[in-house]
N, C-alpha and C positions, 0 to 999 in steps of 0.2 A: 567765166573761169575757166584754168587750164584743167584736162582731163587729170593730170596727177594731182591737182588740189580735191578735185571731184570724188576721185577713188579715195583719196585719204578722209576726207569727211564720210563718206558711203562706208569705211571700215570704221571709224568712231562710232557711227551711228548704229553699227551692227554689233560692234563690238567683237567683230571676227575677220581674219585675213582671208577674204574670198578671194575667187578667180573672175576676172572680167574678160567676159568672151564676144565674139561677134566682132563688128570694128568699133570698140567702145570708145577710144581716143577719138577718133575720126568724127564719129558722130556723136558725142558729147562735144568736142570743139565747135561743132557747126549749129548744135543748139543755141535757141536764145538762153540770154540770164533766166527769164521767167521760167523757162522750160526746164532748165538744169534746176532752177530751186524747186520746182514742182516735182521731178524726180526724186531729190532730195528728201521732200516732205512725203512722197510715197513709200520710199525705202523706209522711213521711221514709222510711218503707219503699218506696214508689213510686220515691222518688228515689234510694235506695240499691238499686234491682232486686231488693228483696225479695217485690216482689206482682208477680202475674202479669198481664201486660196482655193486652188485647183487640186485634184489628185492625180497622179501619174496612174495609168492603167498597167504601166511596165514595170514599175518598182513601187510597191504600197507605201515603201518607207518616205518616200518622195511626194513632196506637196512644192506646189510654184505659184506665184503670184504674177499677173498678167498687167500691163499697164501701156496704153495706146498715148504717144504723144505727137502730137502735131497730125499731119496726115499722112506721114509715112513711115516714121520710127515708133518701132515697140521696144519693150523691155521685158524680160523676164527674171523674174528672183527666184532660185532654187532653195530649198531648205529640207533637211531630213527632219521628219517629225519629232517634235520634242526635244531637238537636239539645236543643231548650228546651222546657218546658213553657209550655203555652197558656191553659188556663182552669180553674177548678174551678166546676162546676156542683153547687148545692147545695138541694135542693127535695124536695116529698113526690114519691112514686112515680108519681103520673100525669104530672108533668111530666118526670119520669126517663124514662118510656117514649117518650114523646115527643122529647126529647133523644136518646135511644140511637138512635131511628130516622132523624133529621135527620142524625145524624153518621156512620150507616152500621154502628153496632156490632150 
């Protein structure tokens, strides 16, 4: 699936115009189709409150959901508590660790 198609599906699932951070396009494009579908299912689970969130230590209004994809990719979906989704970060684990720290997770 093309990255723009994936973004559109994610926006439809969340009913929100979220930001896509990291190297989303490149990472998404290089994922196997089963991994892409797994990511979409996970996003839906986050929206349906089936995934467990983590609390930001820097901003108590922000929660995040974390997903490991394959051996090297990580996704972080951020949300303002009781409100809307903000951004989906998709990149390799080194970028993930930097973002997790900056977000306060």
